C-alpha positions in Angstrom: 95.4 118.0 84.5 92.0 120.0 84.9 91.7 119.9 81.2 92.3 116.2 81.1 90.0 115.4 84.0 87.0 117.3 82.2 87.7 116.0 78.8 88.5 112.4 79.2 85.9 111.2 81.6 87.5 111.5 85.0 85.1 114.2 86.3 82.2 112.2 85.0 83.5 109.1 86.8 83.4 111.1 90.1 86.9 112.5 90.4 86.0 116.1 91.3 89.1 117.5 93.2 92.4 118.5 91.6 94.8 119.0 94.5 98.1 120.8 94.8 100.5 119.4 97.4 103.5 121.0 99.2 105.9 123.5 97.5 103.2 125.7 95.9 104.1 128.6 98.0 106.5 131.5 97.8 109.3 131.1 100.5 107.8 134.1 102.5 104.4 135.5 103.4 103.5 138.8 101.9 103.5 142.2 103.7 100.1 141.6 105.3 101.3 138.2 106.6 99.3 136.2 104.1 100.5 133.1 102.2 101.4 133.8 98.6 101.9 131.5 95.6 105.2 131.0 93.9 105.2 133.8 91.3 107.1 131.7 88.8 104.9 128.6 89.0 101.6 130.3 89.5 102.0 133.7 87.8 98.2 134.4 88.0 97.9 133.4 91.7 95.7 130.7 93.1 92.3 132.6 92.7 92.7 132.7 89.0 93.7 129.0 88.9 90.6 128.2 91.2 88.4 130.1 88.8 89.7 128.1 85.9 89.4 124.7 87.6 85.8 125.7 88.6 85.0 126.6 85.1 85.7 123.0 84.2 83.1 121.7 86.8 86.0 120.7 89.2 87.1 121.7 92.7 90.6 122.9 93.8 92.4 121.4 96.8 95.6 123.1 98.4 98.1 122.2 101.1 99.3 123.7 104.3 100.8 122.7 107.6 99.9 122.9 111.2 103.4 123.8 112.3 105.8 126.7 111.7 107.0 125.3 108.4 105.6 122.7 105.8 107.4 119.3 105.3 109.4 120.8 102.4 110.3 124.0 104.5 107.8 126.5 103.1 105.8 128.8 105.5 103.5 126.9 107.8 100.1 128.0 109.4 101.1 127.9 112.9 99.9 131.3 114.6 98.1 132.2 111.2 95.2 129.6 111.2 92.4 132.2 110.9 94.2 134.3 108.3 95.2 131.3 106.2 91.6 129.8 106.2 90.3 133.2 105.2 93.0 133.4 102.4 92.1 130.0 101.1 88.3 130.8 101.2 88.9 134.1 99.4 90.7 132.3 96.7 87.8 129.7 96.2 89.8 126.8 97.5 87.5 123.7 98.1 89.8 121.3 100.0 92.8 121.7 102.4 95.3 119.0 103.1 96.7 119.9 106.4 100.2 118.3 107.2 101.7 117.8 110.6 105.4 118.5 110.2 107.4 120.9 112.4 105.0 121.3 115.4 106.7 122.1 118.6 104.6 119.5 120.7 101.8 117.1 120.4 99.5 119.5 122.4 100.3 122.2 119.8 99.7 119.8 117.0 96.3 118.9 118.3 95.4 122.5 119.1 96.4 123.5 115.6 94.2 120.8 113.9 91.3 121.9 116.1 91.9 125.7 115.4 92.1 125.2 111.6 88.9 123.2 111.5 87.0 126.0 113.3 88.7 128.6 111.2 87.7 126.9 108.0 84.1 126.7 109.2 84.2 130.3 110.2 84.8 131.4 106.7 81.3 130.2 105.5 82.9 128.4 102.6 82.5 124.5 102.3 86.0 123.2 102.4 87.0 119.6 102.9 89.5 119.2 105.6 92.1 116.4 105.1 94.2 115.9 108.3 97.5 114.0 109.2 96.7 114.4 112.9 96.6 110.6 113.9 99.7 109.8 112.0 101.8 112.4 113.9 100.2 111.3 117.2 100.7 107.6 116.8 104.4 107.0 117.6 103.7 108.5 121.1 99.9 108.0 121.9 96.8 106.3 120.7 94.7 108.8 118.7 91.3 109.6 120.0 89.4 109.0 116.7 86.0 110.3 118.0 87.5 113.7 118.6 89.5 113.7 115.2 86.3 112.9 113.5 84.6 115.9 115.0 87.2 118.2 113.3 88.4 116.4 110.1 86.7 114.9 107.1 89.5 112.4 106.4 92.8 111.6 108.1 96.0 109.8 107.4 97.1 107.1 109.8 100.2 105.7 108.3 103.2 106.6 106.2 103.1 108.1 102.6 102.3 105.7 99.8 105.0 105.1 97.2 104.8 103.7 93.6 105.7 100.2 94.8 104.1 96.9 95.8 105.9 96.9 99.1 104.2 100.2 100.0 100.7 99.0 99.1 101.3 95.8 101.1 102.6 97.8 104.1 99.4 99.9 104.1 97.1 96.9 103.9 99.1 95.2 106.6 98.8 98.1 108.9 95.1 98.6 108.2 94.2 95.0 109.0 96.4 95.0 112.1 94.6 98.2 113.5 91.2 97.5 112.1 89.6 97.0 115.6 90.2 100.8 116.4 89.8 102.4 113.0 87.1 100.7 111.0 84.2 101.6 113.4 84.8 105.3 113.3 84.7 105.7 109.5 81.4 106.9 107.9 79.9 109.7 106.1 81.7 112.8 106.9 84.8 111.2 108.2 87.1 108.6 106.6 90.3 106.8 107.2 92.8 107.8 104.5 95.2 105.1 103.3 96.8 107.7 101.0 96.8 108.0 97.2 96.2 105.7 94.3 99.4 105.1 92.3 97.8 103.3 89.6 99.0 104.5 86.1 102.6 105.0 87.0 105.5 102.5 86.8 105.7 100.7 90.1 102.8 98.2 90.1 102.1 95.3 87.9 98.6 95.0 86.4 97.5 92.6 89.2 99.0 94.9 91.9 97.0 97.8 90.4 93.9 95.7 90.6 94.6 95.0 94.2 95.1 98.7 95.1 91.7 99.7 93.4 89.8 96.7 94.9 91.2 97.3 98.4 90.7 101.0 98.3 87.1 100.3 97.6 86.8 97.8 100.4 88.5 100.3 102.8 86.0 103.1 101.8 89.0 105.2 101.1 89.0 108.7 99.5 90.1 108.2 96.0 92.8 110.6 95.0 95.1 109.6 92.2 98.8 110.5 92.1 99.7 110.2 88.5 100.0 111.9 85.2 96.8 111.9 83.1 98.7 112.9 80.0 100.6 109.6 80.0 98.3 106.9 81.3 97.5 103.6 79.7 94.0 102.6 78.5 94.1 99.7 81.1 94.9 102.0 84.1 92.2 104.4 82.9 89.6 101.6 82.6 90.5 100.5 86.2 90.4 103.9 87.7 87.1 104.8 86.0 85.5 101.5 86.6 82.0 102.4 87.5 81.2 99.2 89.5 84.3 99.6 91.7 83.7 103.3 92.3 80.1 102.5 93.3 81.4 100.0 96.0 83.9 102.7 97.1 81.2 105.3 97.3 78.4 103.2 98.8 76.0 105.4 100.7 75.9 103.1 103.7 79.5 104.4 104.3 80.7 101.4 106.3 84.5 100.6 106.0 85.4 96.9 105.2 87.8 94.7 107.1 89.8 91.6 107.0 87.8 88.4 107.8 90.7 85.9 107.7 94.3 85.4 106.5 96.5 82.3 105.9 99.9 82.0 104.4 98.6 82.6 100.9 95.3 84.4 101.0 93.5 87.4 102.7 89.6 87.5 102.7 88.1 90.9 103.3 84.4 92.1 103.3 82.6 95.4 103.3 78.9 95.8 104.1 77.0 97.7 101.5 73.6 99.3 101.4 70.6 97.1 100.7 72.1 94.2 102.7 74.7 93.6 99.8 78.4 92.9 100.6 81.6 93.5 98.7 84.2 90.7 99.1 87.9 90.7 98.2 90.1 87.7 97.9 93.8 88.7 97.9 96.6 86.3 96.8 99.7 87.3 98.9 102.0 85.1 97.0 104.6 86.8 94.8 105.8 83.9 92.7 104.1 80.9 90.8 100.8 81.1 88.9 97.1 81.7 89.7 95.9 79.9 92.9 92.4 78.7 93.8 90.9 79.8 97.1 87.7 78.2 98.2 85.6 79.5 101.2 82.2 78.9 102.7 79.6 81.6 102.2 78.6 81.3 105.8 81.8 83.2 106.6 80.3 86.4 105.0 78.3 89.0 107.0 78.3 86.9 110.1 76.5 84.2 108.1 73.8 86.5 106.9 75.2 87.8 103.5 74.0 84.8 101.6 71.0 83.8 103.8 69.0 81.9 102.5 70.6 82.7 99.1 72.4 85.2 97.1 73.7 86.1 93.6 77.4 86.8 93.2 79.0 89.0 90.6 82.8 89.4 90.0 83.7 93.1 89.5 87.5 92.7 89.2 89.8 91.8 87.5 86.9 91.7 85.0 83.1 91.7 85.4 81.1 88.6 85.1 78.2 87.0 86.9 79.1 84.0 88.9 75.5 82.8 89.5 73.2 82.1 92.4 74.3 80.4 95.6 72.7 79.0 98.7 73.6 79.7 102.3 75.6 76.4 102.7 77.5 76.8 99.4 81.3 77.3 98.9 82.8 79.6 96.4 86.0 79.0 94.5 88.0 81.9 93.0 91.2 81.8 91.1 93.6 84.8 91.9 96.8 85.7 90.3 99.9 86.2 92.5 99.7 89.8 94.2 96.3 90.1 92.6 92.7 90.4 94.1 89.3 89.2 93.0 86.6 91.6 94.0 83.1 90.3 94.2 79.7 91.9 95.0 77.2 89.6 96.9 73.6 90.5 96.6 70.8 88.8 98.8 68.0 87.1 97.2 
């Protein structure tokens, strides 16, 4: 995968991390109590892999768990936070995904997430810290996102993504339902993580793939692909490497987007961008029939300020084209395929 990322434009598009998830470990720690890689799957160890990944201009991510065991039953980091952080740093790891399985209590869970954050910082190595803290709290208590952002760089709120449209829908529905509590906390250094991009697999249609890419850009989501870059269609590659969409996703203002309105057929979302611009997404929720037209007043956007006194509008997805110049009191009509999304960029004039 590292070879593909370097050779086929992924790194240059901005995908810089290659991450190993659960099951990389040997079933037991070594004699010194340190985590060790599965000797069959990683015969050279993680340090050697990290060196190779770094030689390609990429960064390496790894996985551990706050509890006594990982979700798949491998050794967890409980009671070993400092040692594991030092181990990861000594290997040259650049990101840690820290899962939340097998914690005895919510107090120990929270304490473990705090401890690992401090332990990673103590190593002196810059390591992105990806948490599942709010997801494991949520069934019982409302997460304190101000605290979570002090310790984590991004955090999962909801169930794992699957390679299916129903999964993408459920993530978007959950996000819209809870946007009043989660949108405001997102920003540089700390992001809501709606989980991975599953574009380039088998479960999503083309329109649904466009929807995931567009909506992950609106949500200011970290972009991690879960796919096989050896077997990916040119269309999926075009979408995942689309410079205009990635620029919206990575906008330096760092504000997360939100749903403005929803009726039985359509959802309208916006995201404030730098230089007073806005990204706008129109999602057709219908799963049958053909393309449907959605017309909305531009006064809805940016509290009436996005197109005041005028703006130019550019369509980014499903294909890029200029839509022209509009005045404050104009309406805009877009045609959207079932389960598809039209992503627009609105620039003030």
